[in-house]
Structures are given as C-alpha cells and as structure tokens.
N, C-alpha and C positions, 0 to 999 in steps of 0.2 A: 852410594847406592855401588853393591860392585856389579861387577863386569858382568856377572853368571845370573845376578837378580836385570840385571837393566836389558840385556836382553832377552832375560820371560817375557818379561815387561812390554820390550816395543812387540813379540812375537803375539801373545796374545790380542795387543791392539790393533795388528794386521790381517784380527777378523771378526772383528767392526768395521760399520759401516753404514751407509747412510740408508734409511731408509727403503721398503719398494714403493711405487705411489698406487694412491688410494687407491679403490671405485667406484668413478663418482655416482650420485644418483640424479638426484632432478632437485633443479631447480626452482627456483617456484617467485613474486615481483609479488611484494606483500606491502607494497604501497607508491605516493606519488617518487621517491629518491630511494627506497626499498626494494632487497631480494633476498634470500634464502636460498641455498642451494645446499647438500644431505651429502652423507662422502661414506664409504665403509673406509677403516683402517685396513692397510698393507696384510698379509699376511707374518711377514718380514720386515719386522723396526730393523733390520739391520743387526742385532745384534746389544741394541739400546735402546733403550722406554724412551717414546714419542712424547715432545712434550708443547706442540706446537704443530695443529695444520691452517695453512694460508687459501684461500679463494681467492683466486684473481681474475676481476671480467675480462671480455670482449666483445668491441672494442674500451679503451681507456689504463688499460691495467689496474683500473681502481677493487684496492683487498678489504679481508677483513680479515680475520685471524679467530682460532676459537684453542686454547693452552688448554686440552688434556691430550692421554695416550691412545682411547678408542675410536669409534664412529661416533656421529654427530650431526648434526647441520652445525653452519655459517651464516650469519648475520651480517647483508657488504649497506655499506651508506653511502653518499651521497650519488646517486647514480640519475640521468636528465631520465627528467620523464620522457614518456614516448618511444625514448632508444632503445632499441633491444640488444638485450645483450645474452652473450656464454658465460660456459665460467668455470675454469680450472683449477683444481684442488691438492697443495703439496703435504707431503709432511714434513717433519720437522725431526731429529736426535743429537746428541753430545754433535756425534760428525760433523752432521749435516740436512742438509734440501737435500731431497729426491729429486726426479722426475713428475713432471704435470700430468695429474691424470689427464685422462682420454673428454671430450669439451662437453659442455652438461645442454641440454634443452634450452632453448632458445626462449628464453622471457621478457619483454619491456612495461615494465614499472609505469602503475599507472595512480588514477586516485581509488579509494576504496569509495569511497563515497561525496555525496555533497551539503552543503548548508549552504541555503538561496535564503535570502532576506528580502523580499523584490516591494519595497514604496509602494503601495494606492497609487491610481492617478487620481482620483475623489476619496476629500473627506467623507461625502456617502456612503461608501462602498461598508457594507455590513456583515460580510457571508462569501463563503464560498461553497458552492452546492456539491459539485463533481471534481473529481479525483479520477482520469481516464491515461492508457498509452498508447499509442497510433503504436504500429509493425515494426519498426525505427526503435523504439522505446522513451521515444518524446514523452513526455511530456504534457497533457492536457488541460489550463488550472479554471475555472468559471467562476463568476462573484455578480455579486446580487450589486447596483448602485443604487439606494432608493430615491435616488433625484429624480424620479421621471420615470425609476420603474426600467429598467439598460443593464439588459444579461449583456457579462462582456467575458472576451475570451483569453487568454492565455498563451504557449505556447514557453515549452520551459527544459533545455538540451540536456541533456543527459549530461550533462557537464555541470547543469543548472544554470547557462545561460538564459537569463531573459531574449527571447529571439525574435514573438510573433507581438500582435493586443490590438485586437480591435475592440468593436463595441457597439451598442444594436441589436443583437439578435437578434434582443426580443424589446418592444418598444409596450411602460404602463404596465408590468408585470407585477403582476401584486408575491405571496405566500413563493413558498420553496419551489424551486422548478427540479431538472433532470439531465443527468447530459453522459449522452454514450458515442458509441467512436465502435463500428461494426470492422470486418474484419476485410471490407475492403478502402479502410480509412475514412468511408462518409462517419460525414455526425449529424447528432439529433440532441433537440435543446428542446423540452416540453415549459412550459411557463401559462399564468393567468392572467387576462387582464377582467378586474372586476369578476361576472359571471360565466367569460367566456374561454376554451382551455385552448390551445394551444401547442402545435407539436410544428418543429422545423424543422428540416434536413437541410443540409451542407454539403458538397462531396468534396474533395480532399484539397481543392484548389482554393477554399471560400467564398466559391459558384453556390446560391442558395438554388434547392431543384423544390422544393417546394412549402408552403407552412399552410397548415392543415385548424380548425377550428374549429369546438364545436360547441353547442349554449345546449340547457335543458328549457323545453317549453314549456314546460308548469313549477310553478312554484316561484320561491326568489330562494334562487344559489348563491354560495359561496365558493366556488372549490381552492383548495390550498396546495399540500404535497402533491406528488407525480410524480411516476415514472417511469421507464421507456427504456424498449429492449429491442432485437430482431432477429428473427431466426437465419436457415443456413438458404434459403430460400429471398432473405430480401425483405421483407416481411416485416412488418415494424406494430410491435404492440405499446402501448399504453394504457395508463392509472392512473385513475386522478381523485382527489376525495371531495362528497357534495355533498351540502347542506343543505335541508329546505326547512328555511326558517320560517315561524310566526311569534309574530313581536318579539322578544330579551334571549329566545332559549331557540335552539335548533330540536325539533324534535323527530327526529327522522335522520340519518347517520350511512354514506352509501361509499364503494368504490365500485368504479364508470372501469370496464375495459376493456378497449374496442382494439382491433384488428383491422390493417391498411395492408396498401400492395407497395411496393417500394415506388410507386409512380404515387402513395398519400391520396388513393382510392381508398374508401375505408371497402370492404372484405368481408366481415364476420365480428361482429359484439355486439356494442349497444347495448349491453346486459351489467349488471350491477348486485353486487356482493351487499345483502344491507346484515352487516354485522348486530342490530336490534342493540344501537349502542350509542339510544335518548338520548341525549341532555350532557353525552362524554364526547371527547376531543380528540378524531382519528387523525390519522393518520396511515398514511401508505410509503409503503419503506423499501420496497420490491417487486418486480417484475423478470418473472426469467422464466426463459424454457428450453424444457431439455429434447434429447437428442426425438423425441416420441413425435413433438411441438405439442407437448404436454403445458398446460402456461401454469406456474407456482407466480401466489399473488402474494405476497407475506406484505402485513400492514396489524399495527396499532389495533385490538379489540380491545373484548370485553368477555368479560367471566366474572360469573357472578358476583357482581355490581362494582368492578376489579378491571386498573387496564391490563394487557393480556399480549403475550403472543401469539400473533396470531396467523394462521400459511392455510389458502382456499390452491387446491389444487383443482383445472380446470382439463379438459379434455381439446384435441383439439377443431370439436363439435359445440365449444361452450356449455358443455355439462359438466357437474362437479364429480368429482373422479374420488377425492379423499380430504378430510378438513382437518385441522388441529387449532383446537385454543387453549390457551398455557398460563396458565400465571399463579401467584400465591398472592396471599393473605396482606392485605394491603396495596392490593400490584406488582407489576415491571412496568416499568413503561422500555418499548423497546425505541432503539436510535436510530441502529443501521442492522444491514442485509448483505444474505454473500449465495448465492447459488453452486456447487460446483454438480456441473453440468454428469461431467465422465464415472462421478461414482451417483450420480441425481440425491445429491440431500444439500441439505441446505442448513445454513448456520444465522444466527437474529445474536444480536450484542442491546445488551441498553445499561441496566438501575434497575435493582432492589433498597437496601439498603449501599451494601457495594455494587459494581461493576458485574453484571448476568451474558454470560456464553449460555448459548442453548445449542444445541443438534438433534438434528430432524431426518424421518430416513423418507422413501420415495413416495410412501403413504403418510406423508404428517402426522407422521408418531416418533414423541421426543424422543432422544436417541440417550443426548446426553447431558447435562446440564448445570457449573457451575458458578461459582460468586465469590469473587476475586478481594482477595484481604486488603490492597494495596490499592490497588486501581477503583476512581471514584465512581466514576460513567467509562464504559466502555462505546466509543461514537460509534463507530466504525469495524468491521472487518470483510479480514478480506482474503482467499484461496490460489494458493498455490498447485502446478501443475500434480506432485505427487500428494494432494485433497490435506496437505495444515494447513491449518488456517493462521490464521494474522492478528491479533487488535489492537488499535490506539485509540486511547484515553485521556486517563489528569490523575493527577497526583492530588487532591486536598490541598494538604499543606503546605504544598510546595511553590504548587502551579507545571510540575514540570511536567511534560507529556512522556508517556511511557508507551511503551509498544509489549505483547505479549507473544510468543509459537505458541503454540498448543497442535498435537500430531491431531491425529483421525478418532484415536482410542479418547484424548479428550488434557492425555497426559501432559505439563506441560515441558516446555523442552527449555527457550529461557526467557530471560525477561531484560527488556532495558529501558535506563533512565534519559533524558534530552534534557538540561538542563545548563540555567544560566548562573552568571555569578550577581544579578540583577535580577528579582523574581518579580518586576512590574512588569518586563518581557513575557507576562509568562502564556500556559498556554487550556486556560481554561475556558475556548470555545470552543466549539465542533473543529472534526479531522476528520479528515479521510483521508483514508489505506489504498493502496496500490500494490499489484508485485507483476514486473515487467520480468521476465528473463530468473534467474537468480537475485535480484535487489530490490526492496520491496523501497518504497518515495510515500510518503507522509506528508500531511500539510493542512494546516490552521491560518486562522486569521489571529490579529491581537486587535485588537480595539482603542488600547487604550494610547494607542499611536493617534497624532494625525498628521496625513491623514494614513489609516491601519496598513497595519504592514504584514503581507503577508507571506507565511514561512513554508520553507517545502526542502524535506529531510528526506536523507534517500541514501540509504546502505542495507552493507551481506544480507543476504536470509539466511545465511548459516549459523550471523547472533556477533561475528566478530567486524572488524571498523572499530570498539572501542578505545577510548581518547579522546585526550582536548585540542581546544584550537577558536583560532579567534575571527569573529565573524561582527561589523556594524558594533566597534569597538567595547563587546562585550565578549567573558571566556566562557566555550561552552563546552558540555561534559557527556561525552555517551558512555555508560554505565554501563555495570548491572545492577542488578537493587533484589533484594527478596520479595516473591509475591506466592502465594499460597491458591491452590484450587479447591475450590471444596463444595462438595456436592449439595446441589441446592432442588430437593424436593419441589415440585410443582403437579397440580391441577390442574385439569382438562374442565375448559369454562364450557354454555351454552354455543347450540349451534348454532350455522350461519343458513344463511339461500340466499340462491339467484330472484333477482327480479330486473321485467323488462323494464329500462327509460327511454323513456322518446326524446329524442333529438336530430339540432339541422344543426347540417355539416357544410363549409364552406371554406373555399380556396379563399388566401389571403396576398394581400399581395406585400414583398418580402420590402422590409423595412433600408436602408443606408447603410453602410457598414462606418461606418468610422471609426478610423487611430490614435490610442490614444498611447497616452509617456508616460511607463514606470521605468523604474531607476534599479538598476538588482545587485545588491552584494553577494555574492559567490561563492565560498571559499570548499577547496577540493579536498581532501584528508584516506 
C-alpha cells in the first residue's frame, strides 16, 4: 500500500469508535433461574454495525447475549432462585464494547407454577370436594374417606408443599359435602350422616366454633349434595338436597336453603325449592350471595323430562325473585357452578355430548352457552377479578387434564393441556379449580393408584408457564391445544316453587381431630 493510501485508511479508521451505551428497558423474571431484559439500541453505533449486545447481572456477573444490530430482549439463565438481580446492557461493534447502560429494575427469579403429587393417607380416599385459597394464597383441599366417612383437610403452600393435614372434621358422613373459606379465614364444612345434614365452622387455628345439624321431621329423607357460603356480615347460608322415598323410588325432590348467623343459630330459611323432578336425581351445585344479600341457588334441575342447569334467585326474605331452567334435548348435566359477585352474573358447567359452559345474568336469564369440541366434561369453573371464567375438565381420548380461559363475552382466550407419558396417571375424575391473584390452581384425584394420588397443579392465569418437567417418575407437559367453542341453543324448562319444610336442628359436639400422614412430591417450574 502506498504511503498516501495508508494515510487515508488510518484517517478513516480514526472516526470509527465503540458504540454509545444502550438504553435500558424492563427486566422480567421468567422462571426459577431465568430472566429477560429489554433494551433500546444506541443512536450512535460508532460508525460500525453493532453485532452483539450483552446483559450482565448484579450480583454474580452472569451474562446473556443477543447477536443483532437493533433493539431487542436478552434472555439470561443460570440465576439463583430467590435472589434479587438488576442488569446492565452493553453493545459491541468491530472496534470494541460500549459503556454499560443504566441498571434495570430489580427482579427475583422464582417459580412460575408447580405440580404437587400427594400420596393419599389411606387407600379408602375416594374423592376431593373442595378447593379454596385463604387470604395468603395457601391452598386448602378436602378429601373424603369412605372408611368411616371421614372428611379430611390438607393445606398446600404456594410452592406446592404439603404443610398441614388433619381428618375427622365430620364422621360417618355420606355423599358429597362442601367447603368454604370466608374473608377472616374461618372455614366451613358440610356433610350428611344418614338423614341428618351438618354444617361445621372452624377458625383459622383449626378450633371448632360450632356444629349445627338439621333433620326433617316427616318422611324418610336422604341428604346428598350440599353447599355453603357466607355474606359480608358473617351469616352462613347452606343448601342441601332431600329425597322423600317410598319403596324403591324417590317421589319428591327438594333443595333446602337455610341461613345461620355467625354463631350457628338459625336466622331464617327452612324453605325448600321444589324442582318438580320426581324420579330424577338432583344435585346442588352452589349457593352464592350478591352485594344486596340476594341468594342464588344453582343446581341440577329438570326441563321437559330432561336434566337441566337450573338457578333460583331468592331475596333477603327468602321470596322468589327470579329463576332459570336451561336444557337441551336429551338433557344437559351440570357438574360445577360459580358466581361473579362484582358483576352479578353466574356460570354453570358440565356436559351434553361434550363439555358445556353457560352464563346467566342477575335476572336468571341465559346470556350465552357453548359446547366445547375437545373437552369431554367441564367439572368445575372459577371467575377472576376481571370477570374471566376458567374451566377444568378432561379429554376422553388421552385422560389429559384440560383447562380453558374464556372472557365474559364468551370468547376463548387460551386452552391448555396437562398430560404425562403414562396415560394410567390420568385425570378422568372430578376436578376443582380456583383463582388466587394471578394464578389458578386445579386439583383432581387418581384412584387407579392405591393409595390414591391427589394432584395439585398451579400456573399463571395468562396462560404462560408452558413446557415440560418431571414429577413422580413421569414427564409432564403443559402445552397449548386446539379448542373451539360452538354456540349451544338451550330451551327454558318448567318453573319451580318454594315450599316450607319442617325441620329440627341441634348443636352437635365437635369431633376429635387426628393427624394423618401423606407424602407430597412437589415440582416448581
């Protein structure tokens, strides 16, 4: 190279410098050991194309890189769970590396969700009938032991650890019960013993507050399904089914509704909803109280000889205010129900040929109803603070658990499948779903194992957290699947009436609680 050309080259090179510092964006924790940080490319690239951006953590100096010229988001892995980090970003061109950006916001990598597989304490555990969260997000799960009819309670932490387990909240109980936690973390059980219906209240320290029993004074009655809730004053509302039997068949079916005060004394009620369902099994799905103390009782009813999704609205004086009774040809079987108190709308879910979800308004008029193409049965549903509805059920061909999120207008937001590499460990049993903050939790029991295994799964309500992980010797996959909602036309069935039922009630001595031992294998992801 001639001396003149070399001088020109060196002169041009003197104008190329390292880039300016990038502008820091937002850091986000994305898992147990991972995070992302966004940045904006500098206006000055130093006269040479930027080829690499590097994010560096503090503490630890852990780095992640992104090979491109413009703005973007860098992924960082290898972080320590529970440690707070900030990040800076540099840009590199052919000359060298820029100064670091300002530090990002602080983030703490943590789990996105968890799967906990709990080995039941007894081979007699048949099913769970309640899933609730307290004010701290702790999961409360109930189980029914067929041996002696014992009701048990378990507490599962927000990381999936089994932290507490007791049984004998009710003894010699038969049929399905209910479980509820109020705003003060008192909790309530319902159950039946023969023809006696019981409601039990415990405080947050597991001390029994009272037990109230109800018995009908005439006829041979069997109480089965039941439900319980409270209002803002601490009054307790309970509902249960009654069958008056003669010989082989039930000839009259009622759902009894009662109101107790916070000390367990009967305030009002002792009325029964006569659903005119002679010869047809019925079941209470839920009882809910709105801000005006109207009572919404949701149950399996009857329409033109078919099973129906039914609701009756009673005012605070227990007078009928509105009712709805929805069915299709061949019947529609409800399995679960929930209520959005803030918007005074309710939901029922179950199955026709496939899973069904229905919404009704405060006047008990159907707003919309849909049938799902892939989900076979929707066992339960829950509502978040934005009015979105979440449904949990299963897929017939794979025994996988399916979860869907639907907005208040009936538009599908996402559909997820939880499956494993052994179809024997399936989910074709009734499941419960609940919402706590930005996460949903769903649980089911698998009786193909002895003792049975109770599965508790928690993930974000925005549908993130998909991927694979290991638990109990299986590989589990949480992933999107294809689901379609098809509008389902429904007819309105026969009306329902109220009747006064003569009952006796009594205070019952509290049972002695005993500790049970189960083991849990929890995996965070």
